C-alpha positions, 0 to 999 in steps of 0.5 A: 169923844173920849174912851168911856168905861162902857166902851171897855166893858163892851169890847171885853165882853165881845172878845170874851164871848166871841159873839155880839149876841151873847155879849149883848145878853150879858150887858143887857143891851141890844145887839145894834147898840153894842155894835155901835159902841164897838164901832165908836171905840174903834173910831176913837182909837183909829184901829180895828180891834175885832175881825167880824164875819158871818160865822165868828168874831175874833180880836185882831192882833192889836185887839188881843193885846188891847184886851190884856190891858182892858181886862187889867183895868176893869179888874182894878176898877172892880176891886176899887168899887168893891172896897168903896161899896163895903163901906156903903150901907142901905138903911131898910126900914120896917115896922114889924115882921119883915116878910119871909122868905122874901126879906132874907133872900132879897137882902142876901142877893143885894149884898152879894150883887153890890158888896154894900150892906143892909142895915135893918131899922125897926120903926113904928112909922116907916113913912115918917122915917123916910121923911126924916131921912133916917131910912133910905127905903122901907117895907110897908103894907098897904097902898104905896109905890112899888108892889112886891106881892100879896100876903093872905090875912088871918084872924087872931084872938085870945086863947080864951075867946069863943072864936077859937071854937068856931074854927074859922071867921069870914071877912064879912062877919068881922064887923060883929066882933070888937076889932083891935087896930094898930093905928100906926103900922097896922094893915087892917082897920075900919078903913078896910070896909065900906062905912056900913060894914065896919066893926061897931067897936074899935080898940086902938093901939099905937104899935105891934106889941100893944096890939098883940097884948090887947088881943091876948088880953081878949079886948078884941080880935085882930086881923094880920097878914099870915106871916104873923102866924109863923113868926109870932110866939105868944102863949095867950093868942090863937090864929084862926083861918079867915075866909073871903078876906082881900089880900094884904099888899106888901110894897116898898116905898122910897124917895127918888133922891135917897141913895139913888143907885143903891135903892135901884139895885135893891128894888131890882133884887126885891122884884126878882125875889118877890116874883118867885115867892108866894108866902105860905 
């Protein structure tokens, strides 16, 4: 067996912490696995690198000298990786209004952790963009792959619509209003209700801008995730609280063979960010 990078990182971590348990926590592996890795390294080199006792762990004289060179090698490797990663871009597709503050926190955390950059690519159909390989990973709202969190829904209507005077709308009563639907990237449509409870009149649009202008023109009302209330500036529309509505799930979807390592790192950053974010 040859000396591998995992051997060097394991040894450097144990030597730095003077503890197998703390090094295992840092490396995200079990303590027995770490002990086996160190034993493999010492076996390959045929030399004892660490003095172990029940109270402490210390590098041997040879281990201390070896550590100097290991740290130099690891530092050089990290510099090389940083140079390469700064030239790597992950393409994040989205159809409209990236969730906040999740998107900003996730992109920032990912870029800080990896050194790579995120290109934000707006597309009407993120799933089609994935199939065409024009994005590597996409934020979607609906039933797809990796669940991040749920967004509450609100109703939106023209400022001239009588709904503004009611003060709120119940989910069960949406069927009595004409409903404007974004058929490509919308989160709410006839499919959101059982067949016998669907709105009687549907006005179809093909993207978010067409949907918004149709609502503003009072062709019907719309239903959107609450993020739209915070992020949409339009003088001719009003947002109305919606009671009894199921939340709108926010998910990430990707192909396993696309930028595999970067996608996994972005998923990790996304889930850590999403776990602590409740859209308000």
